[in-house]
Each structure stands twice: as structure tokens, then as C-alpha cells.
C-alpha positions as CSV (number, residue, x, y, z in Angstrom):
1,X,113.2,-20.4,94.8
2,X,114.1,-17.0,96.4
3,X,111.3,-15.4,98.4
4,X,111.1,-11.7,98.9
5,X,108.5,-10.3,101.3
6,X,108.1,-8.0,104.3
7,X,106.4,-10.7,106.3
8,X,108.0,-12.1,109.4
9,X,110.0,-15.1,108.4
10,X,109.8,-18.5,110.0
11,X,111.3,-21.9,109.5
12,X,109.6,-25.3,109.8
13,X,110.4,-27.9,112.3
14,X,110.1,-30.6,109.6
15,X,112.6,-29.2,107.2
16,X,116.2,-30.4,106.9
17,X,117.4,-33.9,107.3
18,X,119.9,-34.7,110.0
19,X,120.8,-37.6,112.3
20,X,123.4,-39.6,114.3
21,X,124.4,-43.2,113.9
22,X,125.7,-45.0,117.1
23,X,128.1,-47.7,115.8
24,X,130.6,-50.0,117.4
25,X,133.5,-47.7,116.5
26,X,131.9,-44.3,117.3
27,X,129.1,-41.9,116.3
28,X,128.5,-40.8,112.7
29,X,126.7,-37.5,112.2
30,X,125.0,-36.4,109.0
31,X,123.2,-33.3,108.0
32,X,122.1,-31.6,104.8
33,X,123.1,-28.0,104.2
34,X,120.0,-26.3,102.7
35,X,118.6,-23.2,104.4
36,X,114.9,-22.8,104.0
37,X,112.5,-19.9,104.8
38,X,108.9,-20.2,105.7
39,X,107.2,-16.9,105.6
40,X,104.1,-15.8,107.5
41,X,102.1,-16.0,104.3
42,X,102.9,-19.7,104.1
43,X,105.3,-19.5,101.1
44,X,108.5,-21.5,101.5
45,X,111.7,-21.4,99.6
46,X,115.5,-21.6,99.7
47,X,117.3,-18.9,101.6
48,X,119.8,-18.2,98.8
49,X,121.3,-15.2,100.5
50,X,122.2,-17.3,103.5
51,X,123.7,-19.9,101.3
52,X,124.7,-23.4,102.5
53,X,124.7,-23.7,106.2
54,X,126.2,-26.0,108.8
55,X,123.8,-28.2,110.8
56,X,126.3,-30.6,112.4
57,X,128.8,-29.6,115.1
58,X,131.2,-31.2,117.6
59,X,133.8,-30.6,120.2
60,X,135.9,-33.0,122.2
61,X,133.0,-33.9,124.4
62,X,130.0,-34.4,122.1
63,X,128.6,-34.2,118.6
64,X,125.1,-32.9,117.6
65,X,122.9,-32.0,114.7
66,X,120.2,-29.4,114.6
67,X,116.9,-29.0,112.8
68,X,113.8,-26.9,113.2
69,X,114.0,-23.2,114.0
70,X,117.4,-21.9,112.9
71,X,117.5,-18.3,114.2
72,X,117.8,-17.1,117.7
73,X,116.5,-13.6,117.7
74,X,114.0,-11.4,116.0
75,X,114.1,-9.7,112.6
76,X,115.6,-6.6,114.3
77,X,118.4,-8.5,115.9
78,X,118.6,-11.8,114.1
79,X,121.4,-14.3,114.8
80,X,121.7,-17.5,112.7
81,X,122.0,-20.5,115.0
82,X,125.1,-21.8,113.3
83,X,126.8,-18.5,114.0
84,X,125.9,-18.6,117.6
85,X,127.2,-22.2,117.9
86,X,130.4,-21.4,116.1
87,X,131.1,-18.6,118.6
88,X,130.1,-20.5,121.8
89,X,131.0,-24.2,121.3
90,X,134.5,-24.7,122.8
91,X,136.4,-27.8,123.7
92,X,136.0,-28.9,127.3
93,X,132.3,-28.0,127.5
94,X,129.9,-30.9,128.0
95,X,126.5,-31.0,126.3
96,X,124.4,-30.1,129.3
97,X,126.3,-26.9,130.0
98,X,126.2,-25.9,126.4
99,X,122.5,-26.4,125.8
100,X,121.5,-24.9,129.1
101,X,123.5,-21.8,128.0
102,X,121.8,-21.8,124.6
103,X,118.4,-22.1,126.3
104,X,119.2,-19.2,128.6
105,X,120.0,-17.0,125.5
106,X,116.7,-18.0,123.9
107,X,114.6,-17.4,127.0
108,X,116.2,-13.9,127.5
109,X,115.5,-12.9,124.0
110,X,112.9,-10.1,123.6
111,X,112.2,-10.7,120.0
112,X,109.1,-10.2,117.9
113,X,108.0,-13.8,117.7
114,X,108.7,-17.0,119.7
115,X,106.8,-19.8,118.0
116,X,109.8,-21.7,116.9
117,X,111.0,-25.1,118.2
118,X,114.7,-25.9,118.3
119,X,115.5,-29.6,118.0
120,X,118.8,-31.2,118.5
121,X,120.1,-34.8,118.4
122,X,123.2,-35.3,120.7
123,X,125.8,-38.0,120.8
124,X,128.5,-38.5,123.5
125,X,130.1,-41.1,125.6
126,X,130.3,-41.9,129.3
127,X,133.3,-42.5,131.6
128,X,133.4,-46.1,130.4
129,X,133.7,-44.9,126.8
130,X,130.2,-46.2,125.9
131,X,128.5,-44.1,123.3
132,X,125.0,-42.9,123.7
133,X,122.4,-40.7,121.9
134,X,119.7,-38.4,123.1
135,X,117.4,-35.6,122.0
136,X,117.1,-32.0,123.2
137,X,114.2,-29.6,122.6
138,X,114.2,-25.9,123.4
139,X,111.1,-23.6,123.1
140,X,110.6,-20.1,124.3
141,X,108.9,-19.8,127.7
142,X,109.2,-23.6,128.3
143,X,111.7,-25.7,130.2
144,X,114.5,-27.3,128.2
145,X,113.9,-31.0,127.6
146,X,116.5,-33.7,127.4
147,X,115.4,-37.2,126.6
148,X,116.9,-40.2,128.3
149,X,120.3,-41.5,127.1
150,X,120.0,-44.4,124.7
151,X,123.0,-46.8,124.4
152,X,123.7,-49.4,121.8
153,X,123.8,-49.5,118.0
154,X,121.0,-47.4,116.7
155,X,120.1,-44.3,114.7
156,X,118.3,-41.0,115.7
157,X,117.2,-38.7,112.9
158,X,114.8,-35.8,112.4
159,X,113.5,-33.2,110.0
160,X,111.7,-33.8,106.7
161,X,109.0,-36.5,107.1
162,X,109.6,-37.6,103.5
163,X,113.3,-38.3,104.2
164,X,112.7,-39.8,107.6
165,X,110.2,-42.2,106.2
166,X,112.6,-43.4,103.5
167,X,115.5,-43.6,105.9
168,X,113.4,-45.6,108.4
169,X,113.1,-48.4,105.8
170,X,116.9,-48.8,105.3
171,X,119.1,-51.5,106.6
172,X,121.8,-50.2,109.0
173,X,125.2,-51.8,109.4
174,X,127.7,-52.0,112.2
175,X,130.4,-54.3,110.8
176,X,131.6,-51.7,108.2
177,X,134.6,-49.5,109.0
178,X,133.3,-46.2,110.3
179,X,134.8,-43.9,107.7
180,X,133.5,-46.1,104.9
181,X,130.1,-46.2,106.5
182,X,130.1,-42.4,106.8
183,X,130.7,-42.2,103.0
184,X,127.9,-44.7,102.3
185,X,125.5,-42.6,104.4
186,X,126.5,-39.4,102.6
187,X,126.1,-41.0,99.1
188,X,122.8,-42.6,99.9
189,X,121.2,-39.4,101.2
190,X,122.5,-37.3,98.3
191,X,121.1,-39.9,95.9
192,X,117.6,-39.3,97.4
193,X,118.1,-35.5,97.2
194,X,119.0,-35.8,93.5
195,X,115.9,-37.9,92.8
196,X,113.5,-35.5,94.7
197,X,115.1,-32.5,92.9
198,X,113.7,-33.8,89.7
199,X,110.2,-32.9,91.0
200,X,111.3,-29.6,92.6
201,X,109.1,-27.5,90.3
202,X,106.1,-29.4,91.6
203,X,107.0,-29.6,95.2
204,X,109.8,-27.7,97.0
205,X,112.6,-30.0,98.2
206,X,113.5,-28.7,101.7
207,X,116.6,-30.9,101.9
208,X,119.8,-30.1,99.9
209,X,123.3,-31.0,99.1
210,X,126.0,-31.2,100.1
211,X,125.4,-33.7,102.9
212,X,128.0,-33.2,105.6
213,X,129.2,-36.0,107.7
214,X,131.3,-36.0,110.9
215,X,132.7,-38.8,113.1
216,X,132.9,-38.6,116.9
217,X,135.2,-41.0,118.7
């Protein structure tokens, strides 16, 4: 639904559904594309004016997905995080430099509210071409946090607890060709979205189609 209010708007950390698969051929990233508003009065709904948004990004050095807070500045000077990323993510930049620069932009903001948590899942590879995944968290007035690098075939995901719980019970494959596996992931998540949309009048579905997938090699 569309929400109209003068309240300061916020977004929830547990909305969206995004993740990265580390496979033998490379990293598959997936992300839904629904923009959700959570207002100060507690009402949530789809941001129809913003439309479908990008939550998955990559350059030649790394790939990442984002969930949680999706604006950088205040209502007076608001910047959508996908717009900031599109402007600043260039080839040749590694993930540490990029996210420290993003953290600096957030820390220097003098906006009206700063209770949002920015969450990212990052995938890259080392000098020996071994792929790894890690998480990054940014909060206002706190130090940026990078988790340790995790190598090997595994999946990192975040966002909606409902979708994370279902995805946690799935069997993951590594013998399937990477582009076919990416299509399987996309189709599976979109099937869940369709099923949950049936009950959207009872409970808001904070994850939406299309599901975008990217491959990093």
C-alpha cells in the first residue's frame, strides 16, 4: 500500500531479502527489488513513488548486496543509497576503500535522525583467486564493522526473517553450472514471493519481485 504522512520515515533492518552464494565457479548474488517505508507511527508499506530499486551491485573487484536502512541523509537532504552507490562505485576500487568512504559520508551527515543500521554482504576473491564472503555493518556514531572473511562453498543472506527461515531449510548445490544455478535461485525466491503475496491483505509482504541476480567471477 502507499503511505502518506508527515512523520519522519524509516526503514526496517529486517526488510528485503538479499544474499550471496559462494560456489566453485564464482559468487552468485541475489536481491529482491521492493522499496519499503516504515513511518514513525509504525505503519509500513511499499514506496510506490520510489519504484523498484537495486540492492545488488558489483565492480571488477567485488560484489555486494544491501539491506536495512536505504537512505543516507535526512528528509531535508535525502539520498537513496542505490543512487549514492551508482555514483561512487567505480572499477578498480576494492571493498574496504569503498565502504570506508561510505561510512565517512554517513558519519559526516548532520541529518534529523540517525537510528538506521546499514547492512551489507560482500563477496570478493584474494590474490590466489579464492572466493570469500563477509559482512559489513555501518551505524551513525559507531565504528564500521567488517566480519572475518569466510572461504569455501556457503551462503550468506539477510533481511526478512520469514524468507531467511525458509531459505535456511533449502539444499544448496555446487555441481550445477553457475548461470543455471543463478536462474534456479531467482525462480525459487520469486515462487516464495508469489505465495506470500496471496496473504498480503492480511500481512504486508516486505519482499517483492523482480528478484535480480548477478554473477561475480
